[in-house]
C-alpha positions in Angstrom: 0.0 0.0 0.0 2.9 2.3 0.7 4.1 2.1 -3.0 0.6 3.0 -4.2 0.5 6.1 -2.0 3.9 7.2 -3.3 2.9 6.6 -6.9 -0.3 8.6 -6.4 1.7 11.4 -4.8 4.1 11.5 -7.8 1.2 11.5 -10.3 -0.4 14.4 -8.4 2.8 16.4 -8.6 3.1 15.7 -12.3 -0.4 16.8 -12.9 0.3 20.1 -11.0 3.4 20.7 -13.1 1.4 20.1 -16.3 -1.3 22.5 -15.2 1.3 25.2 -14.5 2.9 24.7 -18.0 -0.5 24.8 -19.7 -1.6 27.9 -17.9 1.6 29.8 -18.4 1.8 28.9 -22.1 -1.9 29.0 -23.2 -3.6 30.9 -20.4 -6.2 28.1 -20.3 -9.0 27.7 -17.8 -7.4 24.6 -16.2 -6.4 25.4 -12.7 -5.4 23.7 -9.4 -8.1 22.8 -7.0 -6.1 24.7 -4.3 -5.2 27.6 -6.7 -6.5 30.7 -5.0 -8.5 33.3 -6.9 -7.2 36.9 -6.6 -9.0 40.2 -7.2 -7.5 43.3 -8.8 -6.0 44.8 -5.6 -4.5 41.4 -4.5 -2.9 41.1 -8.0 -1.4 44.6 -7.8 0.0 43.9 -4.3 1.3 40.4 -5.4 3.1 41.9 -8.4 4.2 45.1 -6.8 2.6 47.3 -9.5 0.6 50.5 -9.5 -2.9 51.0 -10.8 -1.7 52.6 -14.1 0.8 49.7 -14.7 -2.0 47.2 -14.0 -4.3 49.0 -16.6 -1.5 49.1 -19.1 -0.7 45.4 -18.7 -4.4 44.6 -19.2 -4.6 46.8 -22.3 -1.5 45.2 -23.8 -2.9 41.7 -23.1 -0.1 40.8 -20.6 -2.7 40.3 -17.9 -5.9 38.6 -18.9 -8.6 39.0 -16.2 -11.8 37.0 -15.9 -14.5 39.6 -16.0 -16.9 38.6 -13.2 -19.4 40.5 -11.1 -17.4 42.2 -8.4 -14.4 42.9 -10.6 -11.5 41.3 -12.4 -10.4 37.9 -11.1 -7.3 35.9 -11.6 -5.9 32.5 -10.5 -2.5 32.8 -8.9 -1.1 30.2 -11.3 -1.9 32.5 -14.3 0.4 35.2 -12.8 3.5 33.1 -12.5 5.5 34.7 -15.4 4.5 38.3 -14.4 5.5 37.4 -10.8 9.0 36.3 -12.0 9.3 39.5 -14.0 8.4 41.6 -10.9 10.9 39.7 -8.9 13.6 40.2 -11.6 12.9 43.9 -11.5 13.1 44.0 -7.7 9.4 44.9 -7.1 8.8 42.0 -4.8 
């Protein structure tokens, strides 16, 4: 039974990696079960950007929000490449 649990754990991790790759490359709607949803302000805080930078990135298509009642929503996994860029620039 121990080997089965280990195999299931490995398969789960492989699935999570595939979801990250899919989301970062295609901005698909496939997300983790535990992937938190973030609103506009949380995204700005997470990326260390201002309101004007946020609006510019949405206009350029760098950030692709889900338009829902109550405002723009993102899944954290969709912001991975922008987070890496913010870290590279020293914002976070």
